Structure formats: C-alpha cells, structure tokens
PALO-428885 format. One record per residue: residue number from 0; residue in one letter; y negated, z negated, x negated of N, C-alpha, C, O in turn. Coordinates in Angstrom, 2 decimals, always signed. Example, Ala and Ser with C-alpha at 12.3 -4.5 7.8 and 13.67 -1.06 7.14 Angstrom:
BEGIN
REC/0/A/+5.69/-7.80/-13.19/+4.50/-7.80/-12.30/+3.30/-7.80/-13.20/+3.32/-8.46/-14.24
REC/1/S/+2.25/-7.08/-12.85/+1.06/-7.14/-13.67/-0.03/-7.87/-12.90/-1.14/-8.04/-13.41
This chain:
BEGIN
REC/0/M/+1.28/+0.15/-1.02/-0.07/-0.09/-0.13/-1.23/+0.06/-0.93/-1.89/+1.06/-0.67
REC/1/K/-1.59/-0.59/-1.72/-2.06/-0.90/-2.69/-2.74/+0.50/-3.68/-3.89/+0.70/-4.08
REC/2/K/-1.56/+1.24/-3.84/-2.00/+2.50/-4.67/-2.28/+3.89/-3.07/-2.65/+4.94/-3.60
REC/3/I/-2.23/+4.00/-2.13/-2.86/+4.26/-1.23/-4.06/+3.62/-1.10/-4.91/+4.42/-1.51
REC/4/T/-4.66/+2.45/-0.69/-5.80/+1.89/-0.36/-6.66/+2.13/-1.53/-7.87/+1.97/-1.34
REC/5/F/-6.14/+2.59/-3.14/-6.55/+3.32/-4.35/-6.77/+4.37/-4.54/-7.63/+4.42/-5.41
REC/6/A/-6.56/+5.05/-4.31/-6.00/+6.73/-4.16/-7.27/+6.83/-3.05/-8.35/+7.25/-3.48
REC/7/F/-7.13/+6.34/-1.32/-8.66/+6.97/+0.06/-9.34/+6.36/-1.06/-9.69/+7.30/-1.78
REC/8/V/-9.76/+5.14/-1.64/-11.16/+4.47/-2.49/-11.65/+5.37/-3.20/-12.81/+5.64/-2.90
REC/9/A/-11.06/+6.12/-4.31/-10.87/+6.76/-5.66/-11.64/+8.72/-4.57/-12.65/+9.41/-4.74
REC/10/L/-10.74/+8.79/-3.83/-11.29/+10.10/-3.43/-12.50/+9.78/-2.17/-13.04/+10.81/-1.76
REC/11/F/-12.96/+8.49/-1.53/-13.99/+8.88/-0.77/-14.97/+8.58/-2.13/-15.92/+9.36/-2.04
REC/12/F/-15.12/+7.65/-3.49/-15.92/+7.92/-4.64/-16.34/+9.57/-4.68/-17.49/+10.01/-4.80
REC/13/A/-15.22/+10.28/-4.57/-15.64/+11.66/-6.06/-15.77/+12.55/-4.17/-15.31/+13.70/-4.24
REC/14/T/-16.11/+12.30/-3.17/-16.11/+12.89/-2.19/-17.80/+13.10/-2.32/-18.51/+14.10/-2.33
REC/15/L/-18.11/+11.46/-2.41/-19.72/+11.35/-2.03/-20.70/+11.74/-3.18/-21.87/+12.13/-3.09
REC/16/S/-19.92/+11.53/-4.31/-20.79/+12.14/-5.93/-20.77/+13.36/-5.99/-21.65/+13.97/-6.58
REC/17/Y/-19.30/+14.20/-5.14/-19.70/+15.52/-5.01/-20.87/+16.40/-4.50/-21.44/+17.42/-4.90
REC/18/A/-21.02/+15.36/-3.17/-21.98/+15.85/-2.45/-23.67/+15.74/-2.53/-24.34/+16.03/-1.54
REC/19/Q/-24.30/+15.27/-3.79/-25.35/+14.54/-4.62/-25.21/+15.36/-5.21/-24.20/+15.98/-5.54
REC/20/I/-27.16/+15.58/-5.64/-27.99/+15.77/-6.56/-28.54/+15.62/-7.51/-28.93/+16.32/-8.45
REC/21/E/-28.58/+13.96/-7.02/-29.21/+13.54/-8.17/-28.97/+13.33/-9.67/-27.94/+12.78/-10.05
REC/22/G/-30.24/+13.94/-10.84/-29.30/+13.85/-12.29/-30.27/+15.08/-12.86/-31.00/+15.87/-12.25
REC/23/K/-29.96/+14.90/-14.49/-30.34/+16.52/-14.51/-30.36/+17.08/-14.37/-29.37/+17.24/-13.66
REC/24/W/-30.98/+18.24/-14.48/-30.02/+20.07/-14.16/-31.12/+20.45/-15.13/-32.32/+20.20/-15.24
REC/25/K/-30.17/+21.18/-15.83/-30.44/+22.59/-16.61/-30.64/+23.64/-15.87/-29.63/+24.09/-15.33
REC/26/T/-32.19/+24.48/-15.56/-32.99/+25.29/-15.69/-32.60/+26.73/-16.12/-32.50/+26.60/-17.34
REC/27/I/-32.40/+27.65/-15.91/-32.00/+28.70/-17.46/-32.98/+30.00/-16.40/-32.94/+30.13/-15.18
REC/28/D/-34.01/+31.00/-17.67/-34.82/+32.05/-16.97/-33.89/+33.08/-16.66/-32.88/+33.58/-17.16
REC/29/D/-34.68/+33.25/-15.50/-34.46/+34.43/-14.74/-33.80/+36.13/-16.05/-32.79/+36.74/-16.37
REC/30/E/-35.11/+36.08/-16.27/-35.42/+37.16/-17.46/-34.76/+37.57/-18.74/-34.79/+38.66/-19.33
REC/31/S/-34.06/+36.26/-19.08/-33.59/+36.14/-20.93/-32.49/+35.51/-20.68/-31.63/+35.56/-21.56
REC/32/G/-32.24/+34.91/-19.70/-30.85/+33.89/-19.23/-30.54/+33.09/-20.63/-29.53/+32.48/-21.00
REC/33/K/-31.38/+33.25/-21.05/-31.55/+31.47/-21.90/-32.00/+30.14/-21.23/-32.83/+30.28/-20.33
REC/34/E/-31.61/+28.94/-21.50/-32.15/+27.69/-20.99/-33.33/+27.96/-20.85/-33.72/+28.27/-21.98
REC/35/K/-34.14/+28.03/-20.16/-35.63/+26.94/-19.83/-36.50/+25.51/-20.10/-37.52/+25.21/-20.73
REC/36/S/-35.56/+24.84/-19.28/-36.24/+23.19/-18.49/-34.96/+22.87/-18.00/-34.01/+23.48/-17.51
REC/37/I/-35.41/+21.05/-18.45/-34.15/+20.15/-18.07/-35.13/+20.00/-16.74/-36.34/+20.16/-16.89
REC/38/V/-34.48/+19.61/-15.21/-35.26/+19.23/-13.62/-33.88/+17.98/-13.16/-32.67/+18.02/-12.96
REC/39/E/-35.15/+16.81/-13.19/-34.66/+15.30/-12.81/-34.69/+15.02/-11.34/-35.70/+14.56/-10.81
REC/40/I/-33.59/+15.28/-10.65/-33.37/+14.74/-9.13/-33.30/+13.65/-9.00/-32.52/+13.00/-9.69
REC/41/Y/-34.25/+12.96/-7.88/-34.40/+11.70/-7.22/-34.23/+11.44/-6.52/-33.06/+11.70/-6.82
REC/42/K/-34.17/+11.12/-5.71/-34.31/+10.54/-4.24/-35.48/+9.41/-3.66/-34.91/+8.34/-3.51
REC/43/K/-36.46/+9.35/-3.40/-37.67/+8.70/-3.20/-37.26/+7.80/-2.05/-36.33/+8.13/-1.31
REC/44/A/-38.10/+6.42/-1.83/-37.87/+5.41/-0.73/-38.17/+6.66/+0.64/-37.20/+6.32/+1.33
REC/45/D/-38.89/+7.93/+1.53/-38.88/+7.66/+1.50/-37.37/+8.60/+2.21/-37.55/+9.12/+3.31
REC/46/G/-36.05/+8.75/+1.57/-35.22/+9.46/+1.76/-34.43/+11.16/+1.73/-33.32/+11.59/+2.04
REC/47/K/-35.88/+11.82/+1.07/-35.94/+13.14/+1.01/-35.57/+13.11/-0.50/-35.17/+11.95/-0.61
REC/48/Y/-35.48/+13.56/-1.49/-35.26/+14.60/-3.11/-36.11/+15.19/-3.71/-36.70/+16.14/-3.18
REC/49/Y/-36.41/+14.75/-5.02/-37.87/+15.39/-5.21/-36.93/+15.97/-6.45/-35.74/+15.71/-6.57
REC/50/G/-37.71/+16.81/-7.35/-37.13/+16.95/-8.69/-38.16/+17.47/-10.22/-38.20/+18.65/-10.58
REC/51/K/-38.70/+16.67/-10.75/-39.47/+17.16/-11.98/-39.00/+17.36/-12.85/-37.88/+16.96/-13.16
REC/52/V/-40.13/+18.45/-13.89/-39.48/+18.94/-15.00/-39.41/+17.95/-16.21/-40.40/+17.80/-16.92
REC/53/S/-38.16/+17.24/-16.46/-38.63/+16.54/-17.85/-38.21/+16.66/-18.71/-37.76/+15.69/-19.32
REC/54/Q/-38.16/+17.79/-19.16/-37.42/+18.55/-20.95/-38.46/+20.24/-20.50/-38.77/+20.72/-19.41
REC/55/L/-38.70/+20.67/-21.90/-38.59/+22.32/-21.68/-37.96/+22.33/-22.97/-38.09/+21.59/-23.95
REC/56/L/-36.97/+23.73/-22.66/-36.28/+23.92/-23.59/-37.05/+25.63/-24.51/-36.72/+26.24/-25.53
REC/57/I/-38.21/+25.86/-23.43/-38.80/+27.28/-24.20/-39.92/+26.93/-24.13/-39.91/+26.09/-23.22
REC/58/K/-40.57/+26.98/-24.36/-42.04/+26.82/-25.17/-42.36/+27.95/-24.12/-41.79/+29.04/-24.15
REC/59/P/-43.09/+27.68/-23.39/-44.18/+28.37/-21.87/-45.77/+28.82/-22.68/-46.73/+28.41/-23.33
REC/60/A/-45.20/+29.88/-22.09/-47.07/+30.73/-23.06/-48.49/+29.98/-22.23/-49.64/+30.40/-22.41
REC/61/N/-48.05/+28.50/-21.06/-49.36/+28.52/-20.94/-48.55/+26.96/-20.75/-47.53/+26.97/-20.05
REC/62/A/-48.92/+25.89/-21.25/-48.20/+24.61/-20.96/-48.45/+24.64/-19.84/-47.47/+24.87/-19.13
REC/63/N/-50.34/+24.36/-18.83/-50.19/+23.63/-17.24/-50.07/+24.65/-16.74/-50.17/+25.72/-17.35
REC/64/C/-49.81/+24.53/-15.41/-49.54/+24.92/-14.02/-50.70/+26.33/-13.64/-50.79/+26.67/-12.46
REC/65/V/-51.34/+26.91/-14.47/-52.36/+27.82/-14.18/-52.66/+29.10/-12.58/-53.48/+29.97/-12.30
REC/66/D/-51.93/+28.74/-12.18/-51.67/+29.81/-11.43/-50.77/+28.66/-9.73/-49.94/+29.18/-8.98
REC/67/C/-51.16/+27.45/-9.61/-50.72/+26.78/-8.71/-51.54/+26.40/-7.55/-52.61/+25.79/-7.63
REC/68/K/-51.22/+26.63/-6.93/-52.37/+26.20/-5.96/-52.99/+25.25/-5.06/-53.97/+25.33/-4.32
REC/69/D/-51.85/+23.98/-5.42/-52.49/+22.94/-5.15/-52.49/+21.85/-5.98/-52.89/+22.24/-7.08
REC/70/D/-52.27/+20.82/-5.99/-53.01/+19.67/-6.52/-52.23/+19.94/-8.10/-52.91/+19.65/-9.08
REC/71/R/-50.86/+20.48/-8.34/-50.35/+20.76/-8.93/-51.17/+21.96/-10.13/-50.80/+22.51/-11.16
REC/72/K/-52.34/+21.96/-9.36/-52.99/+23.22/-10.71/-53.52/+22.60/-11.92/-53.99/+21.47/-11.99
REC/73/N/-53.39/+23.42/-12.83/-54.09/+23.10/-13.81/-53.52/+21.70/-14.75/-54.04/+21.28/-15.78
REC/74/K/-52.27/+21.11/-14.03/-51.61/+20.29/-14.60/-50.23/+20.40/-15.35/-49.24/+21.12/-15.20
REC/75/P/-50.48/+19.70/-15.97/-49.09/+20.25/-16.98/-48.03/+20.48/-16.84/-47.46/+19.41/-16.66
REC/76/I/-47.22/+21.40/-16.81/-45.65/+21.50/-16.38/-44.40/+20.67/-16.93/-43.32/+20.50/-16.35
REC/77/L/-44.74/+20.26/-18.01/-44.07/+18.55/-18.46/-44.37/+17.40/-17.42/-45.47/+16.85/-17.38
REC/78/G/-43.44/+17.11/-16.69/-44.16/+16.00/-15.81/-44.24/+16.70/-14.58/-45.02/+16.17/-13.79
REC/79/M/-43.87/+17.36/-14.32/-44.30/+18.02/-12.97/-43.33/+18.29/-11.72/-42.33/+19.00/-11.81
REC/80/E/-43.57/+17.91/-11.05/-43.31/+18.09/-9.56/-42.53/+18.97/-9.21/-42.67/+18.85/-7.99
REC/81/V/-41.74/+19.85/-9.34/-41.27/+21.05/-9.07/-40.69/+21.49/-7.78/-40.64/+22.64/-7.34
REC/82/I/-40.24/+20.34/-7.21/-39.42/+19.80/-5.66/-40.13/+18.88/-5.70/-40.70/+18.06/-6.42
REC/83/R/-39.78/+19.54/-3.79/-40.99/+18.43/-3.09/-39.66/+18.15/-1.48/-39.75/+18.83/-0.45
REC/84/G/-39.18/+17.67/-1.57/-39.26/+17.24/+0.26/-38.27/+17.73/+0.35/-38.40/+18.32/+1.41
REC/85/L/-36.58/+18.09/-0.26/-35.66/+17.78/+0.24/-34.88/+17.08/+1.18/-34.82/+15.87/+0.97
REC/86/K/-34.26/+17.51/+2.15/-33.29/+16.31/+2.62/-31.49/+16.90/+3.63/-31.10/+17.85/+4.31
REC/87/K/-31.12/+15.97/+3.25/-29.67/+16.49/+3.30/-28.92/+16.61/+4.98/-28.47/+15.79/+5.78
REC/88/E/-29.06/+17.80/+4.94/-28.29/+18.23/+6.29/-26.47/+18.94/+5.56/-26.53/+20.13/+5.28
REC/89/G/-25.57/+18.51/+5.40/-24.30/+18.52/+5.66/-24.01/+18.79/+4.17/-23.75/+17.69/+3.69
REC/90/K/-23.94/+19.76/+3.18/-22.88/+19.90/+2.72/-24.37/+20.35/+2.18/-24.32/+20.17/+0.97
REC/91/E/-25.83/+20.91/+2.57/-26.78/+21.24/+1.91/-28.11/+20.23/+1.75/-28.39/+19.26/+2.45
REC/92/F/-28.80/+20.75/+0.65/-30.08/+19.52/+0.83/-31.44/+21.17/+1.33/-31.49/+22.31/+0.87
REC/93/T/-31.95/+20.74/+1.99/-33.14/+21.39/+2.49/-34.61/+21.51/+3.26/-34.34/+22.69/+3.48
REC/94/G/-35.28/+21.43/+3.57/-36.38/+21.50/+4.14/-37.35/+21.02/+2.96/-38.16/+20.22/+2.50
REC/95/G/-37.00/+21.55/+2.92/-38.38/+21.22/+1.37/-38.86/+22.46/+0.66/-38.85/+23.54/+1.25
REC/96/T/-39.17/+22.37/-0.23/-39.98/+23.72/-1.36/-39.38/+23.33/-2.63/-38.63/+22.42/-2.96
REC/97/I/-40.00/+24.38/-3.28/-39.27/+24.28/-4.95/-40.76/+25.73/-5.35/-40.78/+26.84/-4.83
REC/98/T/-41.61/+25.30/-6.20/-42.39/+26.06/-6.90/-41.77/+26.10/-8.74/-41.30/+25.36/-9.60
REC/99/D/-42.24/+27.72/-8.48/-42.31/+28.24/-9.60/-43.08/+27.69/-10.24/-43.78/+27.11/-9.42
REC/100/P/-43.64/+27.34/-11.72/-45.11/+26.32/-12.66/-45.89/+28.48/-13.28/-47.06/+28.82/-13.45
REC/101/K/-44.51/+29.41/-13.44/-44.62/+30.27/-14.26/-45.83/+31.12/-13.23/-46.95/+31.56/-13.49
REC/102/T/-45.20/+31.11/-12.24/-45.58/+32.24/-11.45/-47.52/+31.28/-10.32/-48.63/+31.71/-10.03
REC/103/G/-46.61/+29.57/-10.09/-47.72/+29.10/-9.36/-47.17/+29.60/-7.53/-48.09/+29.54/-6.72
REC/104/K/-46.26/+29.89/-7.18/-46.32/+30.05/-6.05/-44.68/+28.84/-5.42/-43.59/+28.38/-5.74
REC/105/T/-45.81/+28.92/-4.27/-44.38/+28.05/-3.52/-43.94/+27.81/-3.02/-44.56/+27.04/-2.30
REC/106/Y/-41.89/+28.02/-2.38/-41.33/+28.88/-1.87/-40.72/+27.45/-0.77/-41.31/+26.38/-0.66
REC/107/K/-39.80/+27.70/-0.26/-38.69/+27.14/+0.65/-37.45/+26.89/-0.50/-36.98/+27.57/-1.42
REC/108/C/-37.27/+25.99/-0.12/-35.70/+26.00/-0.77/-34.57/+25.46/-0.27/-34.74/+24.54/+0.53
REC/109/T/-33.11/+25.88/-0.60/-32.31/+25.33/+0.34/-31.45/+25.18/-1.52/-31.51/+25.89/-2.52
REC/110/V/-30.66/+23.77/-1.18/-30.16/+23.45/-2.83/-28.64/+23.29/-2.29/-28.60/+22.98/-1.09
REC/111/T/-27.51/+23.42/-2.85/-25.91/+23.23/-2.84/-25.15/+22.70/-3.92/-25.74/+23.46/-4.69
REC/112/R/-24.47/+22.16/-4.58/-23.83/+21.61/-5.31/-22.40/+22.27/-5.41/-21.79/+22.59/-4.39
REC/113/N/-22.00/+22.41/-6.41/-20.38/+23.24/-6.76/-20.40/+22.78/-7.72/-21.00/+22.98/-8.78
REC/114/G/-19.67/+22.07/-7.36/-19.04/+21.10/-8.43/-20.13/+20.83/-10.23/-21.26/+20.71/-9.74
REC/115/D/-20.27/+20.74/-11.24/-21.09/+21.05/-11.97/-21.70/+21.62/-11.60/-21.95/+22.21/-12.66
REC/116/K/-22.39/+22.18/-10.79/-23.42/+23.82/-11.24/-24.14/+23.23/-9.20/-23.56/+22.87/-8.18
REC/117/L/-25.20/+23.39/-9.47/-25.91/+23.97/-8.57/-26.60/+25.17/-8.41/-27.23/+25.88/-9.20
REC/118/D/-26.19/+25.30/-6.48/-26.82/+26.67/-6.33/-28.26/+26.38/-5.52/-28.32/+25.58/-4.58
REC/119/V/-29.11/+26.96/-5.89/-31.09/+26.79/-5.77/-31.46/+27.83/-5.59/-31.74/+28.68/-6.44
REC/120/R/-31.50/+27.91/-4.43/-32.29/+29.05/-3.36/-33.79/+28.67/-2.37/-34.05/+27.85/-1.49
REC/121/G/-34.85/+30.25/-3.39/-36.16/+30.07/-2.82/-36.97/+31.55/-2.04/-37.21/+32.74/-2.28
REC/122/Y/-37.11/+30.78/-1.28/-37.19/+32.46/-0.38/-38.58/+31.48/+0.46/-38.81/+30.27/+0.49
REC/123/L/-39.26/+32.61/+1.04/-39.95/+32.99/+2.15/-40.06/+33.29/+3.64/-39.83/+34.35/+4.24
REC/124/G/-40.34/+32.44/+3.97/-39.20/+33.59/+5.30/-37.87/+32.73/+5.74/-37.31/+31.66/+6.02
REC/125/F/-37.86/+33.95/+5.58/-35.78/+33.40/+6.26/-34.74/+33.42/+4.60/-34.87/+33.92/+3.48
REC/126/S/-33.96/+32.74/+5.17/-33.02/+32.51/+3.56/-33.01/+33.33/+2.78/-33.41/+33.22/+1.62
REC/127/F/-32.29/+34.89/+3.64/-31.86/+36.00/+3.09/-33.26/+36.79/+1.74/-32.93/+37.23/+0.64
REC/128/I/-34.27/+36.78/+2.12/-35.69/+37.02/+1.40/-35.60/+36.17/+0.40/-36.24/+35.17/+0.72
REC/129/G/-35.12/+36.04/-0.73/-35.28/+35.23/-1.54/-34.71/+35.70/-3.12/-34.69/+36.79/-3.70
REC/130/R/-34.19/+34.09/-3.58/-33.85/+34.62/-5.26/-33.53/+33.10/-5.46/-34.27/+32.13/-5.28
REC/131/S/-31.75/+33.18/-6.05/-31.21/+32.33/-6.20/-30.75/+32.32/-7.51/-30.48/+33.32/-8.18
REC/132/Q/-30.60/+30.27/-8.08/-30.74/+30.43/-9.02/-29.38/+29.35/-9.30/-29.31/+28.29/-8.68
REC/133/T/-28.52/+29.68/-10.12/-27.55/+29.00/-10.95/-28.00/+27.61/-11.75/-28.28/+27.85/-12.92
REC/134/W/-28.11/+26.28/-11.39/-28.38/+24.88/-12.48/-26.98/+24.12/-12.67/-26.06/+23.97/-11.86
REC/135/H/-27.13/+23.62/-14.19/-26.33/+23.56/-14.75/-26.45/+21.89/-15.63/-27.18/+21.42/-16.51
REC/136/Q/-25.35/+21.43/-14.85/-25.23/+19.74/-15.16/-26.03/+19.30/-16.36/-26.49/+20.22/-17.03
REC/137/V/-26.24/+18.29/-16.69/-26.43/+18.00/-18.17/-25.85/+16.68/-18.07/-26.46/+15.87/-17.37
REC/138/K/-24.66/+16.27/-18.71/-24.29/+15.40/-18.80/-24.13/+14.20/-20.37/-23.61/+13.09/-20.24
C-alpha cells in the first residue's frame, strides 16, 4: 500500500511541476539561431505570471528599448519585464502580453510547456497570425 501511495504522490507532484512555467528560460534569436537571453518567469501576488530579462547572451544594438511605446520606453532591456499578466487556463498560460525589446512591439501571448521547453506564441488579433519560439529551460 505504501508503494502505491508513494507512486501516486510522486506522479501528482511530477504533473504539477510539468505544467508550471516558473523558472529561467533561454531564448533563441529567430534570425541567427543563437542563444539570445535568459528570461526568468515568476508568479506575482495577483496570481498572474510575468517574465523579465535576467541575462543578455547577445549584446543588443541598443541596451535600452528605444522603440517601446509604454512605460518601458528607453528603459534597459536587462531587467525589463517582457511578459506580463499570463494566467493558467488548462494546459496553457494565456491572457497576457509579450514585448519584443528589439522592435518595441507588444503582442498577445500564449505559453505552453512541453517537457523542458516552452512554446511561446506572440500574436496580433488571432493566434494563427503571429510567430512562435521555443525556449529552453535553464538548469
């Protein structure tokens, strides 16, 4: 009986950790295919998920987000909150936004975890009009 209980508890916690997106994730540059930055995703007291650039792996042309249109305008990319307001809905995290510091554009965002990878989709209007990236978990 103890073995069954242990197996159930282990499976339960493995399932919970699998669905979470909190932690550090390595982003990949779309154009060069090189590792670009480390984004740390965390949960705030409001129950929503946010992500900030915790490390730059490629030196950007400009260290500040000169093209951002909101409160991030001319703020340093390092430490910038690029993901805002995601909430968990089933297997997905959605309802938030993601900002590309290179262009300053902000998109609606959906994130799905797939093992040690995150499928991150930014889009305008409808989800099928956008682009996706795969981020890799930093261990």
